[in-house]
C-alpha positions as CSV (number, residue, x, y, z in Angstrom):
1,X,-18.5,-8.8,3.0
2,X,-16.5,-11.7,4.3
3,X,-13.3,-11.1,6.2
4,X,-10.6,-13.4,7.5
5,X,-8.6,-12.2,10.6
6,X,-5.2,-13.8,11.0
7,X,-3.4,-13.1,14.3
8,X,-1.9,-15.2,17.1
9,X,-3.2,-12.9,19.8
10,X,-6.8,-13.6,21.0
11,X,-7.4,-10.1,22.3
12,X,-6.6,-8.7,18.8
13,X,-8.9,-11.2,17.1
14,X,-11.7,-10.4,19.5
15,X,-11.4,-6.7,19.1
16,X,-11.2,-6.7,15.3
17,X,-13.9,-9.3,14.9
18,X,-16.3,-7.2,17.0
19,X,-15.4,-4.0,15.0
20,X,-15.8,-5.7,11.6
21,X,-19.2,-7.3,12.6
22,X,-20.6,-4.3,14.5
23,X,-19.3,-1.3,12.5
24,X,-18.8,-2.7,9.0
25,X,-21.4,-5.5,8.9
26,X,-18.9,-8.3,7.9
27,X,-19.0,-12.0,8.4
28,X,-15.8,-12.9,10.1
29,X,-13.6,-16.0,10.2
30,X,-10.4,-16.3,12.3
31,X,-7.0,-18.0,12.1
32,X,-4.1,-18.0,14.5
33,X,-1.3,-18.3,12.0
34,X,-0.5,-18.4,8.3
35,X,-1.0,-22.1,7.9
36,X,-4.5,-22.0,9.3
37,X,-5.2,-19.0,7.1
38,X,-4.2,-20.7,3.9
39,X,-6.2,-23.8,4.8
40,X,-9.3,-21.6,5.3
41,X,-8.7,-19.7,2.1
42,X,-8.6,-23.0,0.2
43,X,-12.0,-23.9,1.5
44,X,-13.8,-20.5,1.9
45,X,-14.1,-17.4,-0.3
46,X,-13.4,-14.1,1.5
47,X,-13.5,-10.5,0.3
48,X,-10.4,-9.4,2.3
49,X,-7.8,-10.6,4.8
50,X,-6.5,-8.8,7.9
51,X,-3.0,-10.2,8.4
52,X,-0.6,-9.9,11.3
53,X,3.1,-9.9,10.5
54,X,4.7,-11.5,13.5
55,X,3.2,-15.0,14.1
56,X,4.5,-18.5,14.9
57,X,4.7,-21.4,12.4
58,X,4.2,-19.2,9.3
59,X,4.5,-15.4,9.6
60,X,2.6,-12.7,7.7
61,X,5.2,-12.1,5.0
62,X,5.4,-15.9,4.2
63,X,1.6,-16.0,4.2
64,X,1.3,-13.0,1.9
65,X,3.9,-14.5,-0.5
66,X,1.8,-17.7,-0.6
67,X,-1.3,-15.8,-1.3
68,X,0.3,-13.9,-4.2
69,X,1.6,-17.1,-5.7
70,X,-1.9,-18.7,-5.8
71,X,-3.7,-17.7,-9.0
72,X,-7.2,-17.6,-7.4
73,X,-5.9,-15.4,-4.5
74,X,-3.4,-13.2,-6.4
75,X,-5.6,-10.1,-6.3
76,X,-7.1,-10.7,-2.9
77,X,-7.0,-7.5,-0.8
78,X,-4.8,-7.9,2.3
79,X,-4.8,-5.4,5.2
80,X,-1.6,-5.8,7.2
81,X,-1.4,-5.5,11.0
82,X,2.0,-4.2,11.6
83,X,4.3,-2.9,14.3
84,X,7.3,-3.9,12.1
85,X,9.8,-1.1,11.3
86,X,12.5,-3.3,9.9
87,X,13.3,-2.0,6.4
88,X,13.6,-5.4,4.7
89,X,10.2,-6.6,6.0
90,X,8.5,-3.3,5.0
91,X,10.1,-3.6,1.6
92,X,8.7,-7.2,1.2
93,X,5.2,-6.2,2.3
94,X,5.0,-3.2,0.0
95,X,6.5,-5.1,-3.0
96,X,4.0,-7.9,-2.7
97,X,1.1,-5.4,-2.7
98,X,-1.0,-4.8,0.3
99,X,-4.2,-2.8,0.3
100,X,-3.6,-1.0,3.6
101,X,-2.1,-1.3,7.0
102,X,-3.3,-1.0,10.6
103,X,-0.6,0.1,13.0
104,X,-0.1,-2.1,16.0
105,X,-0.8,-1.7,18.8
106,X,-4.3,-1.0,17.6
107,X,-5.7,2.4,18.8
108,X,-9.3,1.5,19.7
109,X,-10.5,5.2,19.5
110,X,-9.8,5.4,15.8
111,X,-9.4,1.8,14.5
112,X,-13.1,1.5,13.7
113,X,-13.0,4.6,11.5
114,X,-9.8,3.5,10.0
115,X,-11.2,0.1,9.0
116,X,-14.3,1.7,7.6
117,X,-12.2,4.0,5.5
118,X,-10.1,1.1,4.2
119,X,-13.2,-1.0,3.4
120,X,-14.7,1.9,1.5
121,X,-11.5,2.3,-0.5
122,X,-11.4,-1.5,-1.3
123,X,-15.0,-1.3,-2.7
124,X,-14.1,1.6,-5.0
125,X,-10.7,0.6,-6.1
126,X,-10.5,-0.1,-9.9
127,X,-10.2,-3.6,-11.0
128,X,-8.1,-3.0,-14.1
129,X,-5.3,-0.6,-14.9
130,X,-6.2,2.4,-17.0
131,X,-5.3,2.1,-20.6
132,X,-5.6,5.5,-22.3
133,X,-6.1,5.3,-26.0
134,X,-4.5,8.7,-26.4
135,X,-1.0,8.9,-27.5
136,X,-0.5,5.7,-29.5
137,X,2.4,7.1,-31.5
138,X,3.0,6.5,-35.1
139,X,5.2,3.6,-35.7
140,X,3.6,1.6,-32.9
141,X,2.6,-2.0,-33.4
142,X,-1.1,-2.6,-33.9
143,X,-2.6,-6.1,-34.1
144,X,-5.8,-6.6,-36.1
145,X,-7.7,-9.8,-35.3
146,X,-10.6,-10.5,-37.6
147,X,-11.8,-13.5,-39.7
148,X,-12.5,-11.4,-42.8
149,X,-9.4,-10.7,-44.9
150,X,-11.1,-7.7,-46.5
151,X,-11.6,-6.0,-43.1
152,X,-8.0,-6.7,-42.2
153,X,-6.8,-5.2,-45.5
154,X,-9.0,-2.1,-44.9
155,X,-7.4,-1.7,-41.5
156,X,-3.9,-2.2,-42.9
157,X,-4.4,0.4,-45.6
158,X,-5.9,2.9,-43.1
159,X,-3.0,2.5,-40.7
160,X,-0.1,3.1,-42.9
161,X,1.8,5.1,-40.3
162,X,1.8,2.1,-37.9
163,X,3.2,-1.4,-38.0
164,X,0.1,-3.6,-38.6
165,X,0.1,-7.3,-37.7
166,X,-2.8,-9.5,-38.7
167,X,-4.4,-12.6,-37.2
168,X,-7.4,-14.4,-38.7
169,X,-8.5,-16.3,-35.6
170,X,-8.8,-15.7,-31.8
171,X,-6.2,-18.3,-30.9
172,X,-3.7,-16.9,-33.4
173,X,-4.4,-13.3,-32.2
174,X,-3.8,-14.3,-28.5
175,X,-0.4,-15.9,-29.4
176,X,0.6,-12.8,-31.4
177,X,-0.2,-10.6,-28.4
178,X,1.9,-12.7,-26.1
179,X,4.8,-12.9,-28.5
180,X,4.8,-9.3,-29.8
181,X,3.1,-7.1,-27.1
182,X,1.4,-4.7,-29.5
183,X,0.5,-1.2,-28.3
184,X,-3.1,-1.7,-29.4
185,X,-5.3,-4.6,-30.5
186,X,-8.4,-4.3,-32.8
187,X,-10.7,-7.2,-32.1
188,X,-13.3,-8.0,-34.8
189,X,-15.6,-11.0,-35.6
190,X,-15.6,-14.5,-37.0
191,X,-12.6,-15.6,-34.8
192,X,-13.3,-19.3,-34.6
193,X,-13.0,-21.4,-31.4
194,X,-11.8,-18.5,-29.3
195,X,-14.5,-16.0,-30.2
196,X,-14.6,-12.2,-29.7
197,X,-15.9,-12.3,-26.1
198,X,-13.5,-15.0,-25.0
199,X,-10.5,-13.2,-26.6
200,X,-11.4,-9.9,-25.0
201,X,-11.7,-11.7,-21.6
202,X,-8.3,-13.3,-22.1
203,X,-6.6,-10.1,-23.1
204,X,-7.9,-8.4,-19.9
205,X,-7.2,-11.4,-17.6
206,X,-3.5,-12.0,-18.4
207,X,-1.2,-9.7,-16.3
208,X,1.4,-9.6,-19.1
209,X,-1.1,-7.9,-21.4
210,X,-2.6,-5.5,-18.9
211,X,-1.0,-2.5,-20.5
212,X,-2.3,-3.4,-24.0
213,X,-5.2,-1.2,-25.2
214,X,-8.1,-3.0,-26.8
215,X,-10.6,-1.7,-29.4
216,X,-13.7,-3.7,-30.4
217,X,-14.8,-3.5,-34.0
218,X,-18.6,-4.0,-34.1
219,X,-21.3,-4.0,-36.7
220,X,-23.9,-2.6,-34.3
221,X,-24.2,0.6,-32.1
222,X,-20.8,2.0,-31.4
223,X,-22.2,4.0,-28.5
224,X,-22.9,0.8,-26.5
225,X,-19.8,-0.2,-24.4
226,X,-18.3,-3.6,-25.0
227,X,-17.2,-5.6,-22.0
228,X,-13.4,-5.7,-21.6
229,X,-12.8,-3.3,-24.4
230,X,-11.4,0.2,-23.9
231,X,-13.1,1.7,-27.0
232,X,-15.5,0.7,-29.8
233,X,-15.4,1.5,-33.5
234,X,-17.6,0.6,-36.5
235,X,-16.5,-2.5,-38.4
236,X,-16.3,-0.8,-41.8
237,X,-14.8,-1.8,-45.1
238,X,-14.3,1.8,-46.2
239,X,-10.7,2.9,-45.6
240,X,-11.5,6.6,-45.1
241,X,-14.3,5.9,-42.6
242,X,-12.0,3.6,-40.7
243,X,-9.2,6.2,-40.7
244,X,-11.5,8.9,-39.3
245,X,-12.9,6.7,-36.5
246,X,-9.4,5.7,-35.5
247,X,-8.1,9.3,-35.5
248,X,-10.9,10.3,-33.1
249,X,-9.8,7.6,-30.7
250,X,-6.1,8.0,-30.9
251,X,-4.7,11.5,-30.5
252,X,-1.0,12.2,-30.9
253,X,0.6,13.6,-27.7
254,X,4.1,14.5,-26.6
255,X,6.0,11.4,-25.4
256,X,6.1,12.5,-21.7
257,X,2.3,13.1,-21.7
258,X,1.6,9.8,-23.4
259,X,3.8,7.7,-21.1
260,X,2.2,9.3,-18.0
261,X,-1.4,9.3,-19.3
262,X,-1.3,5.6,-20.3
263,X,-0.2,4.7,-16.7
264,X,-2.6,6.9,-14.8
265,X,-3.6,3.9,-12.6
266,X,-0.2,4.3,-10.9
267,X,-1.6,7.2,-8.9
268,X,-3.5,5.1,-6.4
269,X,-0.6,2.7,-6.2
270,X,1.7,5.6,-5.3
271,X,-0.7,6.9,-2.7
272,X,-1.3,3.6,-1.0
273,X,2.4,2.6,-1.0
274,X,3.4,6.0,0.4
275,X,0.8,5.8,3.2
276,X,1.9,2.3,4.0
277,X,5.6,2.9,4.1
278,X,5.4,6.0,6.2
279,X,2.9,4.3,8.5
280,X,4.9,1.2,9.0
281,X,8.4,2.7,9.2
282,X,7.6,5.9,11.1
283,X,4.7,4.6,13.1
284,X,2.5,7.5,12.1
285,X,-0.6,7.8,10.0
286,X,-0.3,10.0,6.9
287,X,-3.1,10.5,4.4
288,X,-3.4,12.1,1.0
289,X,-4.9,15.5,1.1
290,X,-6.7,17.7,-1.5
291,X,-3.8,20.3,-1.4
292,X,-1.4,20.3,-4.3
293,X,1.2,23.0,-3.4
294,X,4.4,22.6,-5.4
295,X,7.8,22.2,-3.7
296,X,9.3,25.4,-2.5
297,X,12.9,26.6,-2.7
298,X,15.0,24.9,0.0
299,X,12.8,21.8,0.2
300,X,14.6,18.5,0.4
301,X,13.9,16.3,-2.6
302,X,14.7,12.6,-3.2
303,X,14.2,11.3,-6.7
304,X,14.3,7.7,-8.1
305,X,14.3,6.9,-11.8
306,X,12.0,4.1,-13.1
307,X,13.6,3.3,-16.4
308,X,11.2,1.9,-19.1
309,X,13.1,-0.2,-21.5
310,X,10.6,0.0,-24.4
311,X,9.7,3.7,-24.1
312,X,11.5,6.9,-25.1
313,X,10.7,8.4,-21.7
314,X,11.4,7.2,-18.2
315,X,9.3,7.8,-15.1
316,X,10.7,9.6,-12.0
317,X,9.3,9.3,-8.5
318,X,10.0,12.1,-6.0
319,X,9.4,12.9,-2.4
320,X,9.7,16.5,-1.4
321,X,9.4,18.0,2.1
322,X,10.3,21.2,3.9
323,X,13.6,20.9,5.8
324,X,11.9,20.9,9.2
325,X,9.5,18.1,8.0
326,X,12.3,15.9,6.7
327,X,14.2,16.3,9.9
328,X,11.1,15.3,11.9
329,X,10.6,12.2,9.7
330,X,14.2,11.2,10.3
331,X,14.0,11.6,14.0
332,X,10.8,9.6,14.1
333,X,12.3,6.9,11.9
334,X,15.6,6.5,13.7
335,X,14.3,6.6,17.3
336,X,17.9,7.1,18.4
337,X,17.6,10.3,20.4
338,X,16.8,14.0,19.6
339,X,19.7,14.8,17.2
340,X,19.7,14.2,13.5
341,X,22.3,15.1,10.9
342,X,22.2,15.8,7.2
343,X,23.5,12.3,6.5
344,X,20.6,10.9,8.6
345,X,18.1,12.9,6.6
346,X,19.5,11.8,3.3
347,X,19.6,8.1,4.3
348,X,16.0,8.2,5.6
349,X,14.6,9.9,2.5
350,X,16.5,7.5,0.2
351,X,15.2,4.5,2.1
352,X,11.6,5.7,1.9
353,X,11.7,6.6,-1.8
354,X,13.4,3.3,-2.8
355,X,10.8,1.1,-1.1
356,X,7.9,3.1,-2.6
357,X,9.6,2.9,-6.0
358,X,9.9,-0.9,-5.7
359,X,6.1,-1.1,-5.4
360,X,5.7,1.1,-8.5
361,X,8.2,-1.2,-10.3
362,X,6.0,-4.2,-9.4
363,X,2.9,-2.5,-10.6
364,X,4.6,-1.6,-13.9
365,X,5.9,-5.1,-14.4
366,X,2.3,-6.5,-13.8
367,X,1.3,-4.2,-16.7
368,X,3.9,-5.8,-18.9
369,X,6.5,-3.0,-18.8
370,X,10.2,-3.8,-18.6
371,X,11.4,-1.5,-15.8
372,X,14.5,-1.1,-13.7
373,X,15.1,1.2,-10.7
374,X,18.0,3.8,-10.5
375,X,19.8,4.9,-7.4
376,X,18.0,7.5,-5.3
377,X,19.4,11.1,-5.5
378,X,18.8,13.6,-2.7
379,X,18.9,17.3,-3.6
380,X,17.5,20.6,-2.5
381,X,15.0,22.6,-4.6
382,X,16.5,25.7,-6.2
383,X,14.7,28.9,-7.0
384,X,12.9,27.5,-10.0
385,X,13.6,23.8,-10.2
386,X,10.8,21.2,-9.6
387,X,8.2,23.7,-8.7
388,X,6.1,23.6,-11.9
389,X,7.0,20.3,-13.5
390,X,3.8,18.5,-14.5
391,X,3.1,15.1,-13.1
392,X,0.9,13.2,-10.6
393,X,1.5,15.3,-7.5
394,X,-0.1,14.2,-4.2
395,X,0.3,16.0,-0.8
396,X,0.1,14.2,2.5
397,X,-0.3,15.2,6.1
398,X,-0.9,13.6,9.5
399,X,-4.3,14.2,11.1
400,X,-2.8,16.8,13.4
401,X,-1.1,18.6,10.4
402,X,2.2,18.5,12.2
403,X,3.9,16.6,9.3
404,X,3.5,17.5,5.7
405,X,5.2,16.4,2.5
406,X,4.4,15.5,-1.1
407,X,5.1,12.8,-3.7
408,X,5.2,13.2,-7.5
409,X,5.4,10.7,-10.4
410,X,6.3,12.3,-13.7
411,X,7.7,11.4,-17.1
412,X,11.1,12.6,-18.1
413,X,13.2,12.2,-21.3
414,X,15.4,9.1,-21.4
415,X,18.2,8.3,-20.7
416,X,19.3,11.6,-19.1
417,X,17.1,13.0,-16.3
418,X,16.7,16.7,-16.6
419,X,15.7,17.4,-13.1
420,X,19.1,16.5,-11.5
421,X,20.6,19.7,-12.8
422,X,17.7,21.9,-11.6
423,X,18.3,21.4,-7.9
424,X,21.0,22.3,-5.5
425,X,22.8,19.3,-3.9
426,X,22.7,19.0,-0.1
427,X,26.3,19.7,0.8
428,X,26.5,21.7,4.0
429,X,26.5,19.3,7.0
430,X,24.2,20.3,9.8
431,X,23.0,18.8,13.0
432,X,19.5,19.6,14.3
433,X,18.2,19.1,17.8
434,X,14.6,17.8,17.9
435,X,12.2,18.7,20.6
436,X,9.9,15.8,21.3
437,X,8.1,16.1,24.7
438,X,6.2,13.1,25.9
439,X,3.2,13.9,28.2
440,X,2.4,11.3,30.8
441,X,-1.2,9.9,30.4
442,X,-3.4,8.2,33.1
443,X,-3.1,4.4,33.5
444,X,-5.9,3.8,31.1
445,X,-7.7,6.2,28.8
446,X,-11.4,6.1,29.8
447,X,-12.5,7.1,26.3
448,X,-11.0,3.8,25.0
449,X,-13.1,1.8,27.4
450,X,-16.2,3.8,26.4
451,X,-15.4,3.0,22.7
452,X,-15.0,-0.7,23.5
453,X,-18.3,-0.7,25.4
454,X,-20.0,0.9,22.3
455,X,-19.2,-2.3,20.4
456,X,-21.3,-4.4,22.8
457,X,-23.9,-6.6,21.0
458,X,-27.0,-8.0,22.6
459,X,-26.6,-11.6,23.9
460,X,-22.8,-11.5,23.7
461,X,-20.3,-11.4,26.6
462,X,-19.2,-8.0,27.8
463,X,-16.4,-7.0,25.4
464,X,-14.6,-4.8,27.9
465,X,-14.7,-7.6,30.5
466,X,-13.4,-10.1,28.0
467,X,-10.5,-7.9,26.9
468,X,-9.5,-6.8,30.4
469,X,-9.7,-10.4,31.7
470,X,-7.5,-11.6,28.9
471,X,-5.0,-8.8,29.6
472,X,-4.9,-9.4,33.4
473,X,-4.6,-13.2,32.9
474,X,-1.8,-13.3,30.3
475,X,0.4,-10.2,31.1
476,X,1.7,-11.3,34.6
477,X,2.9,-14.6,33.1
478,X,4.7,-12.7,30.4
479,X,6.3,-10.3,32.8
480,X,7.7,-13.2,34.9
481,X,10.1,-13.6,32.0
482,X,11.4,-10.1,32.6
483,X,12.4,-10.7,36.2
484,X,15.2,-13.2,35.6
485,X,18.8,-12.2,35.6
486,X,20.6,-11.7,33.3
487,X,18.0,-10.8,30.7
488,X,18.3,-12.2,27.2
489,X,17.7,-9.5,24.5
490,X,15.7,-11.8,22.1
491,X,13.1,-13.1,24.6
492,X,12.8,-9.6,26.2
493,X,11.9,-8.1,22.8
494,X,9.2,-10.8,22.2
495,X,7.7,-10.3,25.6
496,X,7.7,-6.5,25.3
497,X,6.1,-6.8,21.9
498,X,3.2,-8.8,23.3
499,X,2.7,-6.4,26.3
500,X,2.9,-3.4,24.0
501,X,0.1,-4.7,21.8
502,X,-2.3,-5.8,24.5
503,X,-1.7,-2.5,26.5
504,X,-2.5,-0.5,23.4
505,X,-5.7,-2.3,22.8
506,X,-7.0,-1.1,26.2
507,X,-5.7,2.4,26.1
508,X,-2.8,1.9,28.6
509,X,-0.7,4.2,26.5
510,X,2.2,4.8,29.0
511,X,2.6,1.1,29.5
512,X,2.5,0.7,25.8
513,X,5.2,3.3,25.3
514,X,7.5,1.7,28.0
515,X,7.0,-1.7,26.4
516,X,7.9,-0.3,23.0
517,X,11.1,1.2,24.3
518,X,12.0,-2.1,25.9
519,X,11.2,-3.9,22.6
520,X,13.5,-1.6,20.7
521,X,16.3,-2.0,23.3
522,X,15.9,-5.8,22.9
523,X,16.2,-5.6,19.1
524,X,19.3,-3.5,19.5
525,X,20.8,-6.0,22.0
526,X,21.5,-3.3,24.5
527,X,23.4,-4.1,27.7
528,X,21.7,-6.2,30.3
529,X,21.7,-3.3,32.8
530,X,19.7,-1.2,30.4
531,X,17.2,-4.0,29.7
532,X,16.8,-4.5,33.4
533,X,16.0,-0.8,34.1
534,X,13.4,-0.7,31.3
535,X,11.9,-4.0,32.3
536,X,11.5,-2.8,35.9
537,X,9.7,0.3,34.6
538,X,7.3,-1.9,32.6
539,X,6.5,-4.1,35.6
540,X,6.0,-1.0,37.8
541,X,3.6,0.6,35.3
542,X,1.7,-2.7,34.8
543,X,1.0,-2.7,38.6
544,X,-0.6,0.7,38.3
545,X,-2.6,-0.4,35.2
546,X,-3.6,-3.6,36.9
547,X,-5.0,-1.8,39.9
548,X,-7.1,0.5,37.7
549,X,-8.5,-2.4,35.6
550,X,-9.4,-4.4,38.6
551,X,-11.6,-1.5,39.6
552,X,-13.1,-1.5,36.1
553,X,-14.0,-5.1,36.4
554,X,-15.6,-4.5,39.8
555,X,-17.6,-1.6,38.5
556,X,-18.9,-3.5,35.4
557,X,-19.8,-6.5,37.5
558,X,-21.8,-4.2,39.9
559,X,-23.5,-2.6,36.9
560,X,-24.5,-6.0,35.5
561,X,-26.0,-7.0,38.8
562,X,-27.9,-3.7,39.0
563,X,-26.0,-2.4,42.0
């Protein structure tokens, strides 16, 4: 596979390039900003992009928007490198569709496994939305495209319970699809300049028609699949035979089941968006798990309606979590101390659910659905409500299992959502004190350096020495900007961000944590005295890390010389 790394920090590019080549077997190109990346993408074909968010000249969000506006790159997988927790930026990233994220600062001990997992997911991700043939209700519009009038008449007589539209040529059929958006198209033969194969390819390549189901009518073996068709039936001129074949393909279902089944491809979209939003906004990794325990009484639930204008059902997206879990999420998100209130919990849950729902809205619009998002509603599960409602339910947990929650996507009757009356509103105000102890690690985690050493390739410079040298060369110059008085919040945040990233790459976790606190203080424009205190702590910890890393360099130099 061919990868493009886009990041303005050389230590990040060096680390990721080595991991992608050594652990994944990729060919790697590099760019230092979005402009360079778009230039390379115009000249080279790559399988995926690893894209930083904060870069000079053209940042990651602007680059992602440009990629999605380019027809040849619209579906290019993009893995975002992110330490951004700003709600508006996260919303933009998720809405434009990213394949995954890598949290910055990179954690060398697990970043290789994380990248391999993401690459494996990219290789197995479906290329087209699912288009279930079940549940095309009576009264739906069906387009029959065939050059033979007798076949079209047979189909029309066989499908009296449907609105049948006819086209005698491929070009005419394509125009009818774009104008009328039928629920299903039957593609036959003798279609003129735009023949059967070309019409099928067009129907599958146009985003506006991605939700349309397609049946190929063939004269040969119906057991042989046809490229770009969802199903195959025999091209017969006998009405009863046609009717029986069609009935086997299309089974009547309840509206809720039909709406959900025909959009089954939203499940991976929901999972990836949830993992991305929680990862970027909370700074923690959550992964979908095999468990499917339903919500329990007392759980917090936030629900968002996705209103489908041309359906008799709506979709509803929910996040449910035990009270202790939703409080922990809120404390992690706010980073404003160890006390959270009910209002904090509700606001956090609403924010998460709205951003994930916006990604589902984008996916639905790409299928051709007309969809709008309702206001999020936070409630608490009653004794019976929400526990056994069918839908796409997915549970999530952190690797340590200390945070667990679930999401559900389900179909509900429109326009009134039944579920709102089945749960108890959160009314009693409550304040909860969170216990978040922070252990003090050594200056540098030796396991991180061992992992970096394992990426060493014959004939290449020592990766540990390269990364340490870059860190010891660049960091003192950055820290000089923290010694002036008074400190300016904007430059302080930028310096702290750079130090945080490079410290994390080497396993200097305490320095990384201090730099992260200084960065947040800069973003909040806290008083100069507060910034000065945090800046002094960062400089003091760097001195401890620097001394340790100088010893690492001496040790590796001695090993290289055989001493």
